[in-house]
N, C-alpha and C positions, 0 to 999 in steps of 0.2 A: 439246478438239477434238470435233467432232460425229462420232458413230459412224454409219457408213453400214451399212444393213441390206439384205440381198438375199434375195429369195424363193428358197429351195432348190428343186430340181427337183420334189420331192414336196410342197411347199407349206408347209414350216415356216420360220419366220423365223430366220436365223442370221447372226451378224455376220461381216464380213470380217476376216481377220487373227486372230492369237492373242490370246485374252483370258483372264486368270487368273480362277479361281473363288475364292470365299471358303470358309471352313471348313465352312459349312453344306452344301456340295456334296461333302464328302470321302467320305461314305458313299453309294454308288449301290445302290439297292434294285431288284432285278430279279426277274422271274417265270420259273419253270421249270415245264413241263408234264410232265416226266418223259420227254420225247422226246429221242432220242439227238442229233439235229441241234442242238437248242437247248442241250443240255448242252455240246456241243462249242463252239458259237459264244459262249455265255455265259462259259464258262471261258476262252476265248481273250481275251475282253474283260477279264475279271478279272485275268488274268496281265499284260496290257499296262498296265492301270491301276495295278497295285500299285506299280511303281517311279515312277509319276507322283504318288504320294501319296494315291491313292484306294483305297477298299476296297469290294468288291461284296458285298452281302448277297443271296443267292439263295434264294428261297422257292418251294417246290413248291406249285402252285395248280392248280385246275381252270381250264379256259379261261374260263368265264363269270366266275369269281371274279377272274381276272387282269384282265379288262376293267374290272370294277367297282373293283378296287384301283387301276387307273390313274385312273379317273374321280374317285375319292375321295382321290387323292394318297397312297395307302398304299404304292405302288411307283412307281419312276421310269421304268423302261424294260422293254420286252418285245420280244425279238428274233424272235418266232414268229408274226407276222401273215401266215398263208398266204392268198393270194388266187388264185382267187375263192372258195375253200372257206368262208372266214369272212365273206364280203361280206354275205350275206343276214341271217344271225342277228345280226350285230353292226353292221348298217347304221346304226342311230341314233347310235352312238358317233362315226361320221365325219360324218354329216349334221348333228348338233348340236354338232360340234367338242368332244366330251367327251374326246378324246384327240388328240395330235398325231402326224402321220406324220413320221418322221425321214428315212428313206431306204429304198429298195429294196435289201436286203442280199444278195439272191440272185435270179438269173434262170435259166431253163432247168429249173426244177423241174416235177414233175408229181405228180398226186394223184388216184387213182381206184381202182376195183375191179380186182383181179387174181386170177388162178388159176394153178396150176402148169401148165407147158407140156403135160404129158400130158393134162390136162383140156381145154385148148384144142384139142389135136390130136383129142380125142374129140368135139368139136363145140361147145364153149363159147367163143365169141369175142366175144360182145356181152352187154350187160345183158339183152337180150330172150331170149338163149339159156338163161339160168339156170333159168327156170321149166320148160323142157323136161326138165330133169334134176333136178327138185325132190327126189325120193327120194334121189338120190346125195348131194345137199348137206344132207339132213335139214332142208331149208328154213331154213338158217342162213347168215348172212353175219357174218364176224368183223370187228368194228371195234376201235377203241382206247378211250381214256378217255371216260367219260361227259362230255357237253358238247361233244365234237368230232365226233360222228357225226350231227349234225342233218340233213345232206342225205340220209343213208340212212334215218333214222327218218321223215322226211317222205315219202320215196319209198315206203316200205312202207305208211304211213298212207294215202297217196293210191292205193295199188294200182298204181302205175306199173310197167311192164314185167311185169305179171302177178304181182307179188310181194306181194299184199295180206296174205297170212297168213304171211309169212316172219318170222323173228326176227333182230334185230340183236344180236349178242352183244357187249356192251361190257365191256372189261376194262382193259388197258393195252397199250402198244406191246410190252413184253417178253412179256407173257402171250399176246398175239395171235401173235407170231412163234414162240413155243414151240409153240403149237397148229399153226401152219402147218408147222413142221419135223417135228413128229410125224406129221402127215398125209402129208407128202411121203415120209418114211421108210417108211410103210406103203402108199404108193401110193393113198391115199384121196383123195376129192374134197373140195375146200375152196375157198370164195370169201372174199376178205379185202381189207382196205384196203392198197393198195400205193402207194409214193411214191418219188420220187427228188429229192434225194440220199438214199441209204440203202444199207448193205451188203447188204440183201436182193437188190439187183440184181446183186451179185457172188457171193453165197453160194447163191442159188436160181435155178433156171431157171423164170422166170415170164412170163406173158403178161398185158398190160394189156387190159382189155375196152373195146371200142368202144361207142358208143351212150349214154354217160353224160353227154352235153353238158348236159342239163337240171340234173343233180345237181352236176356238177363243172366244167362248162365244156368248150370244144372242145380238141382236141389232147391227148386222154387226161388231161383236167384240167390242161392246161398252166398252170403256176403261177409266181407270183413270191412272194417272202417279204419282208416289210417289218419294219423296226424301228419300234416305237411308243414314245412317251413320254407322261407325264402332261402335261396342258395347261400351257403356260408354262415348261416345264423349260428350254428353250433360253435363255429370258430370264434365269432365275435362275442357271443354271449353263452359260454359253455355251461354256466350254472343253471340258468333258466331253461336252456335246451335239455339239460339232464333232467330237470323237473318234468318237462313234457315227455321225455322218453319213459319216465316212470308212470305217467298218468294213464293207466289202463283200466277200463271199466268192464262190467259184465252185463248181460241182458237183463237179469233180474233187477239189478241196481238201477239201470236206466228206465225199465218199465215202471218201477215204483216212482221214480222222480218225475217222469213224464205224466203219469197219472195225477200226481199232485198239481202239476201245471194245468193240464187240460181238463181233468175231472174235478179237482177241488178249487180251481181258479186261483191258485197261488202264483205269484210272480216267480220267474225262473230263479232269481237270486235267493228268494225265500225258500223255495223247494230245495235248492242246492245246499243251503246252510242247514236246513233241518236234516237232510240226509247225511251230511258230514257229521253232525252231532250224534246221529243214530249209529254211525259206523266208524268210530274212532280207530278201529283195528286196521283200517286201510291207510292210515296216515304214515305208518312206518315204511310201507312199501312206496308210497307216492313221494315221500321226502327223503328216501335213502340217498346218501351222498350229495344232498342239496343243502345249501346254506342260505342265510339271509344275504341281501345284496352286499352287506359289509362283512361277510365271512363268518357270521355266527351260526351255530347249529339251527337248522330249520325246524325240527320237530318241536322243541320247547316253545318256540315263537308262535307256531300255529296252535298248539295246545292251549297256550295262554289266551290267544285270540278267541278261540272257540268256547272257552270257559266263561267269557264275559257275558 
């Protein structure tokens, strides 16, 4: 019987109905940036795939390396394509179809510069306000991993917002947040990358800065997050690709899970498992038209796994 193919909303070809994968698809190679949100979503995927007969191999990579690894078929999926933050630097991967877009896995996110509330109250409410208080900031803006701060580096290189001689401090999500928390404890001034979903929005009183549309887009860097795959993955492994197309989150779910990781100190896989058990209603959507690797219904297999 001829298989009918349908263009998914985001442009990847996926088959209708459930299709079993062969053994070559049993290992799913994914990329991790060390970001809490990706740790949560990737571990959620790993837990759901385990009772279906798949095993996820998660590799910590820089963002540029992750894109190259997708292009060269060294990894299969990446759940952290933040848009529009990654649109310019990685434009050619989409223009030249070097990666496939699987699905928008999160809406309602944002990603731009932030300051503690007491700094905003003192007069810093926009990107243009930063330079007015250069001495208080020591002319530093705290970013995250190298390879993810390109909009900020380009901003400084161009001298936009009067920030020509400022320094972008690149480290990691955890190191940046530690620096922010130390500054807040001492009532010191600091400008840093802020985003939602993230527990920083629950743990800290912060203000997102206006005026960064050129760097991060409108609405405070209003963002979506997409799942990417290597080119042709859906054709080779249609069942697991269907699973990733279904795997869509919301801000409240991710905020809660990320708080469990960064606030409660739980391992990402433990937090992901607890959330799955709290929200069994999500399973039907995430597992629709998906099977185990040998073609059995997915939902009973996962329900049995979670009940143990």
